[in-house]
C-alpha positions as CSV (number, residue, x, y, z in Angstrom):
1,M,17.2,-33.8,6.4
2,Q,16.9,-31.5,9.4
3,A,18.1,-28.6,7.3
4,L,15.5,-29.5,4.7
5,Y,12.7,-29.6,7.2
6,A,13.9,-26.3,8.7
7,Q,13.7,-24.6,5.3
8,L,10.2,-26.1,4.7
9,L,9.1,-24.6,8.0
10,V,10.6,-21.2,7.0
11,G,8.8,-21.6,3.7
12,L,5.5,-22.3,5.5
13,I,6.0,-19.2,7.7
14,N,6.7,-17.0,4.7
15,G,3.8,-18.6,2.9
16,S,1.5,-17.6,5.8
17,F,2.5,-14.0,5.4
18,Y,2.3,-14.1,1.6
19,A,-1.2,-15.7,1.8
20,L,-2.6,-13.1,4.3
21,L,-1.1,-10.1,2.5
22,S,-2.1,-11.4,-1.0
23,L,-5.5,-12.2,0.3
24,G,-6.0,-8.6,1.4
25,L,-4.7,-7.4,-1.9
26,A,-7.1,-9.8,-3.7
27,V,-10.1,-8.6,-1.7
28,I,-9.3,-4.9,-2.4
29,F,-8.6,-5.5,-6.1
30,G,-11.4,-8.0,-6.7
31,M,-14.0,-5.9,-4.9
32,L,-12.8,-2.3,-5.6
33,N,-10.5,-2.6,-8.6
34,I,-7.8,-0.7,-6.7
35,I,-4.1,-1.9,-7.0
36,N,-3.2,-1.1,-3.4
37,F,0.6,-0.5,-3.4
38,A,0.3,0.9,0.2
39,H,-0.4,-2.7,1.4
40,G,3.2,-3.2,2.6
41,A,3.2,0.0,4.6
42,L,-0.1,-0.9,6.2
43,Y,1.4,-4.3,7.1
44,M,4.2,-2.5,8.8
45,M,1.8,-0.2,10.6
46,G,0.1,-3.3,12.1
47,A,3.4,-4.4,13.6
48,F,4.1,-0.9,15.0
49,V,0.6,-0.6,16.4
50,A,1.2,-3.9,18.3
51,Y,4.5,-2.6,19.5
52,F,2.9,0.7,20.7
53,L,0.1,-1.1,22.4
54,L,2.6,-3.2,24.4
55,S,5.2,-0.6,25.1
56,L,2.9,2.4,25.9
57,G,-0.3,0.8,27.1
58,G,0.8,-2.6,28.4
59,I,-1.6,-4.3,26.1
60,N,-0.4,-7.8,25.3
61,Y,-0.1,-9.8,22.1
62,W,-3.6,-11.4,22.2
63,W,-5.4,-8.0,22.4
64,A,-3.0,-6.7,19.7
65,L,-4.2,-9.4,17.4
66,L,-7.7,-7.9,17.7
67,L,-7.0,-4.2,18.1
68,A,-4.2,-3.6,15.6
69,P,-6.2,-4.8,12.5
70,V,-9.2,-2.6,13.7
71,I,-7.0,0.5,14.2
72,V,-5.2,0.1,10.9
73,G,-8.4,-0.8,9.2
74,I,-10.0,2.4,10.4
75,F,-6.9,4.3,9.1
76,G,-7.4,2.5,5.8
77,M,-11.1,3.5,5.7
78,I,-10.2,7.1,6.2
79,L,-7.8,6.8,3.3
80,E,-10.5,5.3,1.1
81,R,-13.0,8.0,2.0
82,T,-10.7,11.0,1.6
83,M,-8.6,9.9,-1.4
84,L,-9.3,6.6,-3.1
85,Q,-13.0,7.0,-3.6
86,W,-12.3,9.8,-6.2
87,L,-10.5,7.3,-8.4
88,T,-13.6,5.3,-9.2
89,G,-13.9,4.7,-12.9
90,L,-10.4,5.9,-13.6
91,D,-7.5,3.8,-15.0
92,H,-5.8,1.4,-12.5
93,L,-2.6,3.4,-12.9
94,Y,-3.9,6.3,-10.9
95,G,-4.7,4.1,-8.0
96,L,-1.3,2.5,-8.1
97,L,0.5,5.8,-8.2
98,L,-1.6,7.2,-5.3
99,T,-1.1,4.2,-3.1
100,F,2.6,4.1,-3.9
101,G,2.8,7.7,-2.8
102,I,1.0,6.9,0.4
103,A,3.3,4.0,1.1
104,L,6.4,6.2,0.6
105,I,4.9,8.9,3.0
106,V,4.0,6.3,5.7
107,Q,7.3,4.5,5.5
108,G,9.2,7.8,5.5
109,V,7.5,9.1,8.6
110,F,8.2,5.9,10.6
111,Q,11.8,5.7,9.3
112,N,12.4,9.3,10.3
113,Y,11.3,8.6,13.9
114,F,12.5,5.0,14.4
115,G,15.4,4.6,11.9
116,S,15.9,1.4,10.0
117,S,16.9,-1.0,12.8
118,G,14.4,-3.5,14.2
119,L,12.5,-3.1,17.5
120,P,12.0,-6.3,19.5
121,Y,8.6,-7.7,20.2
122,A,8.4,-10.6,22.6
123,I,6.7,-13.9,21.8
124,P,3.8,-14.4,24.3
125,D,4.5,-16.8,27.2
126,Q,1.8,-19.2,26.1
127,L,3.6,-19.7,22.7
128,K,7.2,-20.0,23.8
129,G,9.2,-23.1,23.5
130,G,8.9,-25.9,21.0
131,L,7.9,-29.4,20.2
132,N,10.3,-32.2,19.5
133,L,8.8,-34.1,16.5
134,G,11.7,-36.6,16.3
135,F,12.8,-35.5,12.9
136,M,12.9,-31.7,13.8
137,F,12.3,-29.2,16.6
138,L,9.1,-27.2,15.9
139,P,8.9,-23.8,17.6
140,V,5.3,-23.4,19.0
141,Y,4.9,-19.8,17.9
142,R,5.8,-20.6,14.2
143,A,3.3,-23.5,14.3
144,W,0.7,-21.1,15.7
145,V,1.4,-18.6,12.9
146,V,0.8,-21.2,10.1
147,I,-2.4,-22.6,11.6
148,F,-3.9,-19.2,12.6
149,S,-3.1,-17.7,9.1
150,L,-4.8,-20.7,7.4
151,V,-7.9,-20.4,9.6
152,V,-8.2,-16.6,8.9
153,C,-7.7,-17.1,5.1
154,I,-10.4,-19.8,4.9
155,A,-12.8,-17.8,7.1
156,T,-12.3,-14.7,4.8
157,W,-12.9,-16.9,1.7
158,F,-16.0,-18.3,3.2
159,L,-17.3,-14.8,4.2
160,I,-16.8,-13.4,0.6
161,E,-17.8,-16.5,-1.4
162,K,-20.4,-18.3,0.6
163,T,-22.4,-15.7,2.7
164,R,-25.1,-13.1,1.8
165,L,-22.8,-10.3,2.8
166,G,-20.2,-11.6,0.3
167,A,-22.9,-11.8,-2.4
168,Y,-23.8,-8.1,-1.7
169,L,-20.1,-7.2,-2.0
170,R,-19.6,-8.9,-5.3
171,A,-22.9,-7.5,-6.6
172,A,-21.9,-4.0,-5.5
173,T,-18.7,-4.3,-7.5
174,E,-20.4,-5.5,-10.7
175,N,-23.7,-3.5,-10.6
176,P,-23.8,-0.8,-7.9
177,T,-26.9,0.8,-9.3
178,L,-28.9,-2.4,-8.9
179,V,-27.6,-3.0,-5.3
180,R,-28.6,0.6,-4.4
181,A,-32.1,-0.2,-5.5
182,F,-32.3,-2.7,-2.7
183,G,-31.5,0.0,-0.2
184,I,-27.9,-1.0,0.4
185,N,-25.4,1.8,1.1
186,V,-22.8,0.9,-1.6
187,P,-20.1,3.6,-0.7
188,R,-20.2,2.4,2.9
189,M,-19.8,-1.2,1.8
190,I,-16.9,-0.3,-0.4
191,T,-15.2,1.5,2.5
192,L,-15.7,-1.4,4.9
193,T,-14.3,-3.8,2.2
194,Y,-11.2,-1.7,1.9
195,G,-10.9,-1.7,5.7
196,L,-11.2,-5.5,5.7
197,G,-8.3,-5.8,3.2
198,V,-6.2,-3.4,5.1
199,G,-7.0,-5.2,8.4
200,L,-5.7,-8.5,7.0
201,A,-2.4,-6.8,6.2
202,A,-2.2,-5.4,9.8
203,L,-3.0,-8.8,11.2
204,A,-0.1,-10.3,9.2
205,G,2.1,-7.5,10.7
206,V,1.2,-8.5,14.2
207,L,2.0,-12.1,13.5
208,S,5.3,-11.2,11.9
209,A,6.5,-8.9,14.7
210,P,7.9,-11.5,17.1
211,I,9.7,-13.3,14.2
212,N,11.0,-10.5,12.0
213,Q,11.1,-7.6,14.6
214,V,9.3,-4.3,14.0
215,R,11.0,-2.3,11.2
216,P,9.8,0.7,9.1
217,L,10.9,-1.1,5.9
218,M,9.5,-4.5,6.7
219,G,6.6,-4.0,4.3
220,A,8.9,-2.8,1.5
221,D,10.8,-6.1,1.7
222,L,7.6,-8.1,1.0
223,I,5.3,-6.1,-1.2
224,I,6.9,-7.0,-4.6
225,V,6.8,-10.7,-3.8
226,V,3.2,-10.4,-2.6
227,F,2.2,-8.7,-5.8
228,A,3.8,-11.6,-7.8
229,V,1.8,-14.0,-5.6
230,V,-1.4,-12.2,-6.5
231,V,-0.6,-12.2,-10.2
232,I,0.3,-15.9,-10.3
233,G,-2.9,-16.8,-8.4
234,G,-5.1,-14.5,-10.5
235,M,-5.8,-10.8,-9.8
236,G,-8.8,-10.6,-7.5
237,S,-9.0,-14.4,-6.9
238,I,-9.5,-15.1,-3.2
239,M,-8.8,-18.8,-3.2
240,G,-6.0,-18.4,-5.8
241,S,-4.2,-16.0,-3.5
242,I,-4.4,-18.3,-0.5
243,I,-3.2,-21.4,-2.3
244,T,-0.5,-19.6,-4.2
245,G,0.7,-17.8,-1.1
246,F,1.3,-21.0,0.9
247,A,2.6,-22.9,-2.2
248,L,5.2,-20.2,-3.2
249,G,6.4,-20.0,0.4
250,V,7.1,-23.7,0.4
251,I,8.7,-23.6,-3.1
252,E,10.9,-20.7,-1.9
253,G,12.0,-22.7,1.1
254,L,12.8,-25.7,-1.0
255,T,14.8,-23.5,-3.4
256,K,16.8,-22.2,-0.4
257,Y,17.8,-25.8,0.4
258,F,18.5,-27.2,-3.1
259,Y,19.8,-24.0,-4.9
260,P,20.1,-21.0,-2.5
261,E,21.3,-18.6,-5.3
262,A,17.9,-18.8,-7.0
263,S,15.8,-18.4,-3.8
264,N,15.2,-14.6,-4.3
265,T,14.2,-14.9,-7.9
266,V,12.2,-18.2,-8.1
267,V,8.9,-16.5,-7.4
268,F,9.4,-14.1,-10.3
269,V,10.5,-16.8,-12.7
270,L,7.3,-18.7,-11.8
271,M,5.3,-15.6,-12.4
272,V,6.8,-15.2,-15.9
273,L,6.1,-18.8,-16.8
274,V,2.5,-18.7,-15.5
275,L,1.8,-15.5,-17.4
276,L,3.2,-17.0,-20.6
277,V,0.9,-20.0,-20.3
278,K,-2.1,-18.3,-18.7
279,P,-2.1,-14.5,-18.6
280,T,-5.0,-14.3,-16.2
281,G,-3.2,-16.3,-13.5
282,L,-3.8,-19.8,-12.3
283,T,-7.3,-19.2,-11.1
284,G,-8.1,-15.9,-12.7
285,R,-10.8,-15.4,-15.3
286,A,-10.6,-13.3,-18.4
287,A,-12.5,-10.0,-18.2
């Protein structure tokens, strides 16, 4: 039973990263109609920014949680202003190819300077140790990752779905001309939205750094699974991405316990089954 609980915990941890990353992808696709294949590279950049802040500036983990998403988000907004904005109205394939190229360049640059091995990033002192729950030993940092990720996901959903700012974002996507008539700067709003989605990826990178180490290819290992999560939840569906991310992490953990050989493919098998039954995803709507 301890092995089962351990795999469930691993599943929840992976589900936290899946949820944060797929949430960022869903925000970018749902609001901007861009399939952002650079998301994994930007997740990796978040981890590296946290590493640089600590090793070069002595800035600890708690500040990195705030600064890394802002820094990578600004980088993302520069990308949107200089490259992605010119793809408005074009086929999704152009955005996918451009962001795929950006991902290869970013990963190649970091791999050239840092190699493929992982760089250590220490768990903050406040989150070291663990809790003995009787039936299992729960590391404090892993519990923190799950809880913090869930809070961030719900807060993002509330921002987009339940606030006036979120209403403006959705309206700007569906009818930008009408929104401009109200005096709202639509291009700036689109840029900030892309920065928000990218910032969520960077935040996931900071959370992942103490667990998975900081590696140039850490995003490449996750991005395909995260896209499967987004497709299963429904492209552009905020709540669908959150629920599916956590759920698939747990399912993956259970599969590692009961049938380890299928643990790397179970997500894609589920994606095929969902698409056969409901092509728009579990919570997606037909165009």
